[in-house]
N, C-alpha and C positions, 0 to 999 in steps of 0.2 A: 450952273456947277453944282454937283452933288455935295451936300454937307453931311458930315457924320453927326448922328444924334447924340453921340457920346462926347464929341469934341469939346463942348462947352461945360461939361460937368466938372465940378470941383474934385470929385472922386477920381477923375482921370488926369487931372492936371499934374504937371511936373513941379516938384518942390525945389525952389532955387537954393535952399539951404543945403541940399544933398546932391547938388549937380555933380560934384567930383567925388562922391562917396566911394567909388571903386578904386580910388588912388590912395585911400587913407589906411593907416595901420589899424589893427583890430580895436585897440582901446578907444580910438577916435570914432570908429563906426558905432561902437557900443554907446559912447557918450552922445553922439548925434541922435541915435534912436531913443535913448533915455530922455533927452531933452524934448524930442518931438512928441513923445507919448503924453507929455504933460498937457497937451492941447485937449486930450480926451476929457479931462475933468472940468476944464473950462466949458467945453461944449455941453456936457451933461448938466452943469450948473445953470447954463443959460436956458436949458430945456426943462428945468424942474417944475415950472408951473404946468406945462403940458403933461409931464409925467404924473404929477399929482392928479390931474383930471383923468388921466388914464387909469390910475389906481382905483378911483371911484367907479369908473366903468366896469372894471373887473370885479370889484366888491359887489356891485349891483347884480352882475351876471351870476356870480357864485351864490349869492343869497337867494336868487330866484330859481336855482337849479340849472343854470346855464353852464356852458362850457367856454373855455378859452382855447381858441384855435390859432396856432402860429403857422404862418405860411412863408416859405422862403426858398431860395436856391443857393447853392454853393455855401460859402461861409455863413451867410445869413440863415440859410435853411438848417445847417448843422447846429447853429446856436439855438434855434427853435427846438430842435430835437433834444438837445442837452437840457434845455429848460423844462420841457415836458417830462423827460425821463427822471429828473431830480425831484419833482413835486411829490410823487407817492411816498418814497422813503423818508423825505424830510418832513412833510406836512401831513402824511396819512390820507391824502386825497385819493379818490378812485382814479385809476389810470385813464379812464375815459373823460375825466374832468378837464385836464389840460392835455391837448393833443397837438401833434406837429404834422404838417404836410410838407414834404421835401420834394422839390422838383427832381424827377428821375427815380423817385421811390426809395425804398430802404437801401438798395445797393449803392445809391449815390452818396449815402452818408459816409461810407468808408473809402470810396474810390470816386474821384471826380468823373462826372459824365457830362462832357461838353455838349452844348446845344439844347439840352433839355429845358434850360431857363427861357429859351426863346419861344416855347410853345404856349401861347396864351390860352388856347382851347383846353390844353391839358390841365392848367390851373383851374379853369372853370369846372372841368369834369371832376377833378380831385375834391373840390369843395362840395359839389353836388352829392358825391358818395357819402359825405358826412351828414347830409340832410340837416343843414343849419336851420335854426329857428330864431325867433325874436329875442330869446333870452341869452343867446350866445354872443360872444365878442370874437370877431376875427381880426387878428393882428397880422398885417402884411409887413414883412421885414425885407427891405431892399436898400442896400447902401446907395445905389445909383438913383433909385426911385423910378427907374424905367423898365425893370425886369418884367417881360411880358407874362411869364407864368404867374407871378405875384399879382399883377394887375388883372389878369383874368379871374383869379380867385376873388379879389376885392370887388370887381364888378358884379360877379355872381352874388356875393354877400349883400351888396347894396340892393340888388333886385329882389331878394327874398326877405328884406327887412331886418337883416342882422346888423347889430352894432359893429362898426368898422373903425379900426385904428391903423395908422401907418407909422413905421419907424424908418427913417432914411437919414443918410449923411450927405445928401445933396441939397445945398441951400437953394431955396426958392423952387423946390420941386413941384411939378403939377400933379404929383401924387395926392396933393391936398384935395383935388377935385373928386377923388374916389373914396375919401374917408370922412368920418365924423370928427376925427381928431388926428392931427399929425404931430409926431415927436420928431423934431428936426435937430439932428446932431451934427452941427457944422464943424467938423474937426480939421478941415483944410486938406491940402494935398498930402499924399502919403510919401514916406521916405523913398519907396520905390513906386514910381508913378503907376497908379491903377491897382496896386496890391491892397485891396480893401480888407484883407484878413488882418491888416495891421491896425492903425488907429480906428478905422471905421468898425472893424470887428470888435475891438476892445470897448469902444463907446457903446456899441449895440449890446454887448454882454452886460455892461454896467447898467444900462437902461432897463434891460430885461430883469436883472436882479432887483432893481428898485420896484418895478411894476409888480412882479409876482410876489416877492417877499412882503412888500407893504400890504398887498391885498390879503395875503394869508394871515398876517398879523391882525388886520382889521376884522377878519371873520373868526378870530379866536383860536388860531392854530398855534399860538405861542402863549406862554405865561411869563410875563416880563420878557426877557430875552432867551428863554429856554424853549426848545422845540418839543413841547409836550405831546405832540401828535406823531413823534418819530415812530417808525415801525421797527420794533426791536427784534429783527429777524436775522441778526448776525452777532457774533461775539462782541464786536466793537459797539454795535448799536444797543445790545443788551446792557453792556457796561455803561454806555452813555445814559440809557434810560434809568439805570439804577442810581447813577450820580444825580440825575435830575430829580428823581423821587427823594433822594436824600437831602438835596438842597432845599426843596420846598417843604418837606415834612420835618426836617431836622432830625430824622432817624439816622442811625449809623449805617454804614454800607451794607453789612450783612442783613440787618433788619429790613432795609430798603429792598434788597434783593429778594428776601422771602415775601415781602408784601407784593412786589411786582410779579412774582410767580403766582401768587394767589389771584392777582388781577389778570392772569393770562397774558402777561407781558404788555398790557395796555397801561401806559404811563398815566394818562388822565384818570382812568378808573382807579388806579392805585392811590393817587393823591386824594381823590374824593372819598374813597373808602376810609382812609386814615383820618382825614380832616373832619369828616362828618360822622365817623364811627358807623359806617354802613357796611352791609354785606356786598359782595360782588354784584349781584343782581340789582340791589337797591341803588348802588352807585351808578350802574349803567342807566337805570331809569332816570335817576336824577340828572345825569349828564344829557340824556336825550331831551328831557324837558327844558334844559337850559340851552338847547341848541348847540351843544358841544363845548360851550364856554365854561372853563373851570371857574372863572371869576363869578359868573352868574350862578353856577352850581354851589359855590361857597358863599353866595350873597355878598360878594366883594365889589360888585360893579357900583 
């Protein structure tokens, strides 16, 4: 008898708590879903040791000039795209440093393209085009753990000696055999069976937030909890940059704005200029010698 390879996955299981959800009034549906999403935080908490190891992998890659490559399909792929897109404006990294591979390509980000996730060879080819090396980390994101596109990319990554991480919501996934480190987010069955854009998607987003943000903190992209590498290229971000400069230098808003303009809208440079009484060029040189770390540039490490 033919057996479905998805049948035994927790991500496909029916949730007994929501069996009659279609008969409930709206407020009870909302309450059920609110209660159910609490499992996300328990799942992430159980995976925090693996997530911590993953952060160190990313830090090592970034400090050696490597890239973070996120690979996924469907919701998992879109979460990878979102993560990659947010890194340059938030942390000032080069857009080529954190990149995403989406099954079906760019058009699949905005409109679902069914079937593309089943093409293992396409995942392999997509990774080959990026020419991964030993300094990179490839992160395969697959709620089910069985997505052929993702597995194809991970297999290729292993063959070329790239560091490989997996993120899945499928307990006991054999995805472990393809990766150096597996982050397993066992959130349990979804409110709507198989709809992994729900708890699985939320848990995956939280895990990605932890991984990338923690890594960026460790490589000096923040000063305390302030995003000092923010790219001040919009009114909102110039205002944020000004307020960050003001908070760290204790200058007033207007003086901070003038300083930031002199620093060509570079928040880190503005801070070092003021704190060390340096010119723009001197502050840039000082920051470069400190590896971009404000604390090292100010001798506060």
